[in-house]
Each structure stands twice: as C-alpha cells, then as structure tokens.
C-alpha positions as CSV (number, residue, x, y, z in Angstrom):
1,X,-0.1,-0.2,0.1
2,X,1.4,3.0,-0.9
3,X,1.2,6.0,1.4
4,X,1.0,9.7,-0.4
5,X,1.3,12.7,1.7
6,X,0.1,16.1,0.9
7,X,2.2,19.3,-0.1
8,X,2.0,21.1,2.9
9,X,2.6,17.5,4.6
10,X,5.7,17.3,2.3
11,X,6.4,21.2,3.1
12,X,6.5,20.7,6.5
13,X,8.4,17.5,6.9
14,X,11.0,19.5,4.5
15,X,11.5,21.9,7.2
16,X,11.1,20.1,9.9
17,X,14.1,18.0,8.1
18,X,16.0,20.9,7.7
19,X,15.6,22.0,11.3
20,X,16.6,18.4,12.8
21,X,19.7,18.5,10.2
22,X,20.5,22.2,11.7
23,X,19.7,21.3,15.7
24,X,22.1,18.2,14.9
25,X,25.1,20.1,12.9
26,X,24.7,22.8,16.2
27,X,24.6,20.2,19.1
28,X,27.7,18.6,17.1
29,X,29.5,21.8,16.7
30,X,28.9,22.7,20.4
31,X,30.7,19.4,21.4
32,X,33.2,20.0,19.3
33,X,33.9,23.5,20.7
34,X,33.5,22.4,24.6
35,X,36.1,19.1,23.1
36,X,38.7,21.7,22.0
37,X,37.8,24.1,24.9
38,X,37.6,21.3,27.5
39,X,41.3,19.5,25.3
40,X,42.6,23.8,25.1
41,X,42.3,23.6,29.1
42,X,44.1,20.2,29.4
43,X,46.6,21.3,27.7
44,X,47.7,24.5,29.7
45,X,47.2,22.7,32.7
46,X,49.2,19.8,31.2
47,X,52.4,22.3,29.7
48,X,51.9,24.3,33.5
49,X,52.0,21.0,35.3
50,X,55.3,20.2,33.0
51,X,56.7,23.5,33.5
52,X,56.6,23.2,36.8
53,X,57.6,19.2,37.4
54,X,60.8,20.8,35.1
55,X,61.6,23.9,37.6
56,X,61.2,21.2,40.5
57,X,63.7,18.5,38.7
58,X,65.9,20.8,37.6
59,X,66.8,23.6,40.2
60,X,67.1,24.3,43.5
61,X,64.7,22.4,45.7
62,X,61.5,25.1,47.2
63,X,62.6,23.3,50.4
64,X,65.9,24.3,51.7
65,X,65.4,23.2,55.3
66,X,66.1,19.7,56.1
67,X,63.4,18.6,59.1
68,X,63.7,16.0,61.6
69,X,61.2,12.9,61.3
70,X,60.2,14.8,65.0
71,X,60.4,18.3,63.0
72,X,58.3,17.0,60.3
73,X,55.3,15.4,62.8
74,X,54.5,18.8,63.3
75,X,52.7,18.8,60.3
76,X,49.9,16.7,58.3
77,X,51.6,15.0,55.7
78,X,48.3,13.5,54.2
79,X,48.1,14.0,50.4
80,X,45.9,17.5,50.1
81,X,45.3,16.8,46.1
82,X,44.3,15.1,43.5
83,X,46.3,12.0,41.8
84,X,46.9,12.1,37.9
85,X,44.5,14.4,36.3
86,X,42.6,15.6,39.4
87,X,46.3,17.1,40.5
88,X,45.5,20.8,40.3
89,X,42.1,19.8,42.6
90,X,42.0,20.6,46.6
91,X,40.8,17.3,47.9
92,X,40.5,18.5,51.8
93,X,40.9,22.0,54.1
94,X,44.1,22.7,53.8
95,X,45.8,25.3,56.9
96,X,49.1,26.6,55.5
97,X,51.5,28.6,57.7
98,X,53.1,31.4,56.1
99,X,56.0,33.3,57.8
100,X,58.0,36.3,56.1
101,X,61.5,36.5,57.0
102,X,63.5,39.7,57.2
103,X,67.2,38.3,58.4
104,X,69.9,40.6,59.5
105,X,73.5,39.1,59.5
106,X,73.6,39.4,64.2
107,X,70.3,37.4,63.5
108,X,72.6,34.7,62.5
109,X,75.6,32.2,63.5
110,X,77.7,32.2,59.8
111,X,76.5,35.5,58.3
112,X,77.8,35.6,54.6
113,X,81.6,37.2,54.3
114,X,80.6,39.8,52.2
115,X,78.4,41.7,54.9
116,X,80.9,41.8,57.5
117,X,83.3,45.1,56.8
118,X,80.3,46.8,55.4
119,X,78.9,50.1,57.7
120,X,75.3,48.9,58.1
121,X,73.6,45.6,58.7
122,X,72.3,44.4,54.7
123,X,69.4,42.0,54.2
124,X,70.6,38.2,54.4
125,X,69.2,35.7,52.2
126,X,68.3,33.1,55.1
127,X,65.4,31.5,57.1
128,X,66.8,31.4,60.6
129,X,65.9,34.5,62.2
130,X,62.5,36.5,63.3
131,X,59.5,36.2,61.5
132,X,58.0,39.7,60.5
133,X,55.1,38.1,59.0
134,X,52.5,35.1,60.3
135,X,50.1,34.3,58.4
136,X,47.4,30.9,59.3
137,X,46.0,30.6,55.7
138,X,42.9,28.1,55.5
139,X,42.4,26.6,51.7
140,X,38.9,25.3,52.3
141,X,36.9,23.1,49.3
142,X,34.0,22.4,51.1
143,X,32.9,25.6,52.1
144,X,34.5,27.2,48.9
145,X,36.3,29.6,51.6
146,X,40.4,30.9,51.9
147,X,40.3,32.5,55.0
148,X,43.7,34.1,56.4
149,X,44.7,35.0,59.9
150,X,47.4,37.3,60.5
151,X,49.0,36.6,63.6
152,X,51.0,40.0,65.3
153,X,54.7,39.0,65.5
154,X,54.8,41.3,68.9
155,X,52.3,37.9,69.9
156,X,52.7,37.2,73.9
157,X,53.0,32.9,74.0
158,X,54.7,30.0,75.3
159,X,57.3,28.7,73.0
160,X,57.7,25.2,73.9
161,X,60.8,24.5,76.0
162,X,61.9,28.4,76.0
163,X,58.9,30.2,78.0
164,X,57.0,33.1,77.0
165,X,58.2,34.9,74.3
166,X,57.2,36.6,71.1
167,X,55.9,34.7,68.6
168,X,58.7,35.7,66.1
169,X,61.0,33.9,68.6
170,X,59.9,30.8,67.7
171,X,61.6,30.3,64.3
172,X,64.9,31.5,65.9
173,X,65.0,28.4,68.4
174,X,63.4,25.5,66.3
175,X,62.3,26.8,63.6
176,X,59.0,26.0,60.6
177,X,58.6,23.1,63.3
178,X,58.7,24.7,66.9
179,X,56.7,27.7,64.8
180,X,53.8,25.3,63.6
181,X,53.4,24.1,67.3
182,X,53.8,27.3,69.1
183,X,50.7,28.3,66.8
184,X,48.7,25.3,67.1
185,X,49.2,25.8,70.7
186,X,48.3,29.5,70.4
187,X,45.1,28.8,67.8
188,X,43.7,25.9,70.5
189,X,44.9,23.0,68.4
190,X,44.6,24.2,65.0
191,X,46.5,21.5,63.1
192,X,48.9,23.0,60.4
193,X,49.2,21.2,57.3
194,X,52.1,22.8,55.2
195,X,54.1,25.7,55.8
196,X,56.0,28.4,53.3
197,X,58.9,30.9,54.6
198,X,59.7,33.7,52.0
199,X,62.5,35.9,52.5
200,X,62.2,39.9,52.3
201,X,64.7,40.0,49.6
202,X,62.3,37.5,47.4
203,X,59.1,40.0,47.9
204,X,60.1,42.4,45.8
205,X,60.9,40.3,43.1
206,X,57.3,38.4,43.4
207,X,55.5,41.6,43.1
208,X,57.6,42.3,40.3
209,X,57.2,39.2,38.7
210,X,53.4,39.8,39.3
211,X,53.7,42.9,37.6
212,X,53.3,45.0,40.4
213,X,50.1,46.3,42.0
214,X,47.9,48.7,42.4
215,X,47.0,50.4,45.8
216,X,45.6,53.4,47.6
217,X,49.2,54.1,50.4
218,X,46.5,55.9,53.0
219,X,49.3,58.8,53.7
220,X,52.5,60.0,53.1
221,X,55.3,57.6,54.3
222,X,58.6,58.5,55.4
223,X,61.6,57.2,57.1
224,X,64.7,56.5,57.1
225,X,67.6,54.2,59.1
226,X,70.9,54.5,57.7
227,X,72.1,51.1,59.6
228,X,69.9,49.0,57.4
229,X,70.0,51.5,54.1
230,X,66.2,51.2,55.0
231,X,64.7,54.2,53.0
232,X,60.9,54.9,52.8
233,X,59.8,57.6,50.6
234,X,55.8,57.0,49.4
235,X,53.2,59.8,48.8
236,X,49.4,59.1,49.7
237,X,47.2,58.2,47.0
238,X,46.1,55.6,44.7
239,X,49.6,54.5,42.7
240,X,50.9,51.5,40.6
241,X,53.9,50.5,43.2
242,X,56.5,48.0,41.7
243,X,58.2,45.1,44.0
244,X,60.7,47.2,45.9
245,X,57.7,50.4,46.4
246,X,55.4,47.8,47.8
247,X,58.6,46.3,50.4
248,X,58.3,50.3,51.3
249,X,54.4,50.4,52.2
250,X,54.3,46.7,53.8
251,X,57.5,47.8,56.2
252,X,56.1,51.1,57.4
253,X,55.3,50.7,61.0
254,X,55.7,54.1,62.1
255,X,52.7,55.4,63.2
256,X,50.1,55.2,65.9
257,X,49.5,51.1,65.7
258,X,52.8,50.3,65.1
259,X,53.0,46.4,64.1
260,X,48.9,46.3,63.7
261,X,48.7,49.0,61.4
262,X,51.4,46.9,59.0
263,X,49.4,44.1,59.1
264,X,46.1,46.1,58.0
265,X,48.2,47.5,55.2
266,X,49.5,44.0,54.6
267,X,46.2,42.9,54.2
268,X,44.9,45.9,51.6
269,X,47.8,45.1,49.5
270,X,47.1,40.9,49.7
271,X,43.4,42.3,48.7
272,X,44.6,43.6,45.6
273,X,47.1,41.1,44.7
274,X,44.3,38.9,45.1
275,X,41.6,41.4,42.7
276,X,44.5,42.0,40.4
277,X,46.6,39.0,39.8
278,X,44.4,35.5,41.1
279,X,43.3,34.1,37.5
280,X,44.3,31.3,35.3
281,X,47.0,33.5,33.5
282,X,48.6,34.0,36.5
283,X,48.8,30.2,36.7
284,X,50.2,29.5,33.6
285,X,52.9,31.6,34.8
286,X,53.6,29.9,37.7
287,X,56.6,28.1,36.4
288,X,58.6,31.7,35.9
289,X,57.8,33.2,38.9
290,X,59.0,30.4,41.0
291,X,62.2,30.4,38.8
292,X,63.1,34.2,40.0
293,X,61.6,33.7,43.5
294,X,62.4,29.7,44.6
295,X,66.1,30.9,46.1
296,X,64.0,32.5,48.5
297,X,61.3,30.2,49.6
298,X,61.7,27.4,51.9
299,X,58.3,25.0,52.4
300,X,57.0,21.4,52.4
301,X,54.9,21.8,49.8
302,X,55.2,19.7,46.6
303,X,54.7,21.8,42.9
304,X,51.7,19.5,42.5
305,X,50.2,21.3,45.7
306,X,51.2,24.4,44.8
307,X,49.2,24.1,41.8
308,X,46.6,23.0,43.2
309,X,46.4,25.8,46.4
310,X,46.9,28.6,43.0
311,X,43.9,26.7,41.3
312,X,41.7,26.6,44.0
313,X,42.5,30.8,44.6
314,X,41.4,31.6,40.6
315,X,38.1,29.6,41.1
316,X,37.5,31.2,44.7
317,X,35.4,33.9,44.7
318,X,36.2,37.4,46.4
319,X,33.6,37.5,48.4
320,X,34.7,34.3,50.0
321,X,38.6,35.2,50.7
322,X,38.8,36.7,54.3
323,X,41.4,38.3,56.5
324,X,41.0,37.8,60.2
325,X,43.6,39.6,62.9
326,X,44.6,37.3,66.2
327,X,42.1,38.7,68.6
328,X,43.7,40.5,71.5
329,X,45.1,44.4,72.7
330,X,48.1,46.2,73.5
331,X,50.3,46.0,76.8
332,X,50.1,48.7,78.6
333,X,53.3,51.1,79.1
334,X,54.4,49.3,81.9
335,X,52.2,45.8,82.5
336,X,55.4,44.1,81.2
337,X,59.3,44.2,80.4
338,X,58.4,44.9,76.6
339,X,55.7,45.7,74.6
340,X,53.5,42.9,73.7
341,X,50.0,42.2,71.6
342,X,48.2,40.3,74.4
343,X,45.8,37.3,72.5
344,X,42.4,37.4,74.2
345,X,41.4,33.5,74.6
346,X,37.6,34.2,74.6
347,X,38.2,35.4,70.9
348,X,40.5,33.0,70.1
349,X,38.0,30.4,70.7
350,X,34.8,32.1,68.6
351,X,37.0,33.1,66.1
352,X,38.7,29.7,65.4
353,X,35.1,28.1,65.8
354,X,33.5,30.5,63.0
355,X,36.3,29.8,60.7
356,X,38.7,27.0,61.2
357,X,36.0,24.7,62.3
358,X,37.3,23.8,65.6
359,X,35.3,22.7,68.4
360,X,34.2,25.6,70.9
361,X,33.0,25.0,74.5
362,X,30.9,28.5,74.2
363,X,27.9,28.0,72.2
364,X,27.7,30.0,69.5
365,X,24.6,32.4,69.1
366,X,24.1,35.3,67.3
367,X,25.2,38.5,68.5
368,X,23.2,41.0,70.2
369,X,23.0,44.3,68.1
370,X,23.2,46.3,70.8
371,X,26.6,44.7,72.7
372,X,28.2,45.3,69.0
373,X,30.4,48.1,68.7
374,X,29.8,49.7,65.5
375,X,32.3,52.3,64.5
376,X,31.8,55.2,61.1
377,X,34.7,55.9,59.3
378,X,33.8,58.9,56.5
379,X,35.5,58.6,53.6
380,X,33.3,61.3,51.3
381,X,34.9,64.6,52.8
382,X,32.1,65.2,54.0
383,X,30.5,67.4,57.6
384,X,30.2,65.1,60.3
385,X,26.5,65.9,60.8
386,X,26.3,64.5,57.1
387,X,26.3,61.1,59.1
388,X,23.6,61.5,61.4
389,X,20.9,60.0,59.6
390,X,23.0,56.7,59.3
391,X,23.5,56.8,63.4
392,X,20.2,57.2,63.5
393,X,19.0,54.6,61.2
394,X,21.2,52.1,63.0
395,X,19.6,53.4,66.2
396,X,16.0,52.8,65.2
397,X,17.2,49.1,64.6
398,X,18.8,48.7,68.5
399,X,22.8,49.3,67.8
400,X,23.3,51.4,70.8
401,X,27.6,51.5,71.0
402,X,27.6,53.8,67.7
403,X,30.5,56.3,67.3
404,X,32.2,58.2,64.6
405,X,36.3,57.1,64.3
406,X,39.0,58.5,62.4
407,X,38.0,59.5,58.5
408,X,39.0,56.3,56.0
409,X,41.3,58.0,53.9
410,X,40.6,56.1,50.5
411,X,37.9,57.4,48.7
412,X,35.6,55.0,48.3
413,X,31.8,54.6,45.3
414,X,30.8,51.7,48.0
415,X,30.8,51.7,51.4
416,X,32.8,49.3,53.3
417,X,30.8,47.3,55.8
418,X,33.9,45.8,57.4
419,X,33.9,42.8,59.9
420,X,36.5,43.8,61.8
421,X,36.5,40.8,64.4
422,X,35.6,38.3,62.3
423,X,32.1,38.5,62.5
424,X,30.5,38.7,59.1
425,X,27.1,37.5,60.2
426,X,26.7,40.8,62.5
427,X,27.8,42.9,59.2
428,X,25.6,41.3,57.2
429,X,22.8,42.4,59.3
430,X,23.9,46.2,59.3
431,X,24.3,46.4,55.7
432,X,20.3,44.7,55.5
433,X,19.2,47.3,57.9
434,X,21.1,50.3,55.7
435,X,20.0,48.6,52.4
436,X,23.6,49.4,50.5
437,X,27.3,48.8,50.8
438,X,29.5,45.9,50.4
439,X,30.1,43.6,53.2
440,X,33.8,42.4,54.0
441,X,35.5,40.0,56.3
442,X,38.8,42.0,57.2
443,X,40.4,43.7,59.5
444,X,41.4,46.7,58.0
445,X,38.8,48.4,59.9
446,X,39.0,50.7,63.5
447,X,41.0,49.2,65.9
448,X,38.1,48.9,68.9
449,X,35.2,47.8,66.7
450,X,33.6,44.7,65.8
451,X,32.3,46.5,62.9
452,X,33.6,49.4,60.7
453,X,31.7,51.2,58.6
454,X,33.6,52.9,56.1
455,X,31.2,55.1,54.3
456,X,31.6,55.5,50.4
457,X,29.8,57.6,47.8
458,X,27.0,55.4,47.8
459,X,25.9,57.0,50.8
460,X,25.2,60.4,49.0
461,X,22.9,59.0,47.0
462,X,21.4,56.9,49.9
463,X,21.0,59.4,52.0
464,X,17.9,61.1,51.7
465,X,15.9,57.3,50.7
466,X,17.2,57.2,54.2
467,X,15.9,60.4,55.7
468,X,12.6,59.3,54.4
469,X,11.9,56.2,56.2
470,X,13.0,57.7,59.3
471,X,10.7,60.6,59.1
472,X,7.6,57.9,59.1
C-alpha cells in the first residue's frame, strides 16, 4: 500500500528535516567547541604542570630546610590534592602557615663573608631569623572559602622549651616545626598541614614578577634607617607600586598602631593582589614566577600541591576570601618589660570555631546588636552632621554602641561594611539595615570596633531615602 502525503505535509516534513539537521549540526558544533575548550584547558594545565615539574627537578628544591622526622611530624603529611588528572584539585581543607622573614647578619650564626666589613646591616637571604610576618591560611574546598588569619609578630605566647616570648622568636629557636606547634597551641589545637617561609629579598621580586600592584597608600610615608639602608618615601594616594615600593609600604610601622597598622596594610596589599593577579593567566606564569623567587622560598609544599592551591584560589569568589587578625590588645606601658600584643583566649576560641571549624566550649549564638561596637569612618570628606541619618537608622534598629572614628583616607565609591573581628553575619545584618554597601570580612577597620562602616559615595545617594524612611 502506497501512502501519499499532501504538499503541506511535505513542506512541513522538509522544514522539520532541515530544522533537525541544523539542530544536529549545532549540537555537533557545540560538542566540538566544548571538546576543544576542554582539550585546550588540559593542554594548558599539562604544559603548566610539565614546566613546573621541570623547574622542580632541574633547579634548587623549594624546601631548603632539613627537617628531622620529629620536626616533620609537626605537619600533617596526608595528601591534599588529587592524583593524575585531578592533580590540580584540592581534596580536603588545608591550613598553610606562611612566614615572612627579615634577617640581618647579627640574627644568624654564620653570616655571609661579604656582609662583615660593611658600615650597615644588609638583609641576608636566610630563613633562620625572626618571622616578621605570620599568617595561617585555610583553603577550604568544602565551604569554597579562603581564610587568612594574621598573627602579630609581637604576640605574647608560650614557646615549648623556651618560656613565654614574642611569637616571632619561635622560628629562631626551632624553625618552622616549633613555629607550627606554637601557632597550633595558641589557636586551640588547630592543625598545620604545610608551611612556607619567604625571605624579604624575595618579596620585591615576587611583586615585580606579578607585574606590580595598584593600591591606595593611606598617607605620606617617610622613614630613614641608615644602619639598614632602609629608605621609605611614599606619597599618599592610589598608585601602581613596583616590588621595592610595595616592600616600603609593607615594612613601614612608624605610626600610632605600630605593627597592627602594618598588618592592616598587608591585608590591603593582599586584597589588591588577589583582585588583580589571581587568575588563570597567573597560574600559567607560575613556572616563571617560581624561577624568579625559588632561592628565597623554603616550603614543604610540593609543586603539585602548589598548583592545587593556586587553582583553588583562581576558582574562589573574591567575596569568599576573608582576612582576620588575632583577637587581642596592646599591652599597657608598664605592664611588661617589653611591648606585646596580648591574645584574647575567648576571642580566639570564637574566631577559630567560626572560621576554622574548631569545637568551642562556648555555645555560638547570634550577636545582640546592642552589644556590638560599630565605628563609622567617613571617606567622602563631608561634614560629620551628614552622618546623623546613618546613626539614627542604626539606633532605630537596636544598635547602641555607635561612634565616629578617624576618617578613612581612601575615597570609596561603595561603602565598605568591615567585619573587623570576623563576625560576617553581624556585618551582613548592618548591610541589610542600611540597604547599601559591601560586606568585607577583614581587619582594616577601626581597631576597637566589631564592625566598621567605611562610608563611600553611595551613602550620598542613599541619604535622602534613609531620611524619608526615618520621618515616617
């Protein structure tokens, strides 16, 4: 039996046939596109990995310290990244101890011969001195966050076998292993998986290798120390700094906050570096960067693990990069024989429970707005009276401890609501109350606050709206 179709049916059939053909072609094209994208990605990663492995096999090993089995036991040696095709992916949370070393000839037993007859004290490429900078960085693939905890170098704490000292002395007494144990004890038993020590001579080279950094210098900085050939001369304002200039910004500490002010500037630079350089192109340049700074780095990270950490950093949303500072206070003038940063045991327990997953004896409860200390730092250059509607809106929502602090020097387009003590939820609540601003979990705000509101230009646009809502 012959089945005949009408011309309309034939036309529809023809159109459907053509349409299906196009869909099929598009589908094939799409599959080929993603195939080549995938192959290109694999090729790039493979090339990067190959170059990195070549660097690690043909040059000075990244780990320059010789650790005994007992010292190696201070770190968790379990694998942190996947194998073979998944080598660049983290498989579990990782706590990385980062130390910045500033070492002068008197700090070490056998300084280089060429430093002995100089009339000043030059920086020495060594890892045996005091750790000027100390960070515990958590890379967490479960929460998709990176948390950086700055530990002031003057923190007063117990160093096993050496009594109570400033924490930066732990490296002098026992290297990275003793420092790891000291940091772990200070932080309620937090595990340390790996360490990195970088000499100050390598920091400038690292910044230059990354192309410099654009950052806002908060004020004019001028300092001269002929004994170390340390010369700092920076003007206030937003500018692109090379490695040496960035080092000047990081090393300056001659202001009212001393080392704590320096930590705040370190966080500003780290935030700027993450925003500007943490991208796939940087990962591809990692072999070149490592080749430049490898002589100034000591780490028990393998190259494979370094790729995994960098890859995780590239994939992490900037809002999930949080920077904290060890809770505590300055020692008073005659409280001790030296000046210290005195850690707060309760503050540390709360912070470690919130951000590092440690169990706490204290039950975690939502913070009462009435107990929060909220600082307002104006960056618009306006009169203080312009801030009154902002204060009234906060008071109407139950906030009682509100004060106007020293103005924020950097002009901001968008208001920063800074969780100074790491309490991001309270900062989010304030943002919801105001209806504008950007929450940042970092320690760049007013030191005595729980949350600092760094008022930007968006406040000038929202002011009239807030005033109308208050008049109702």
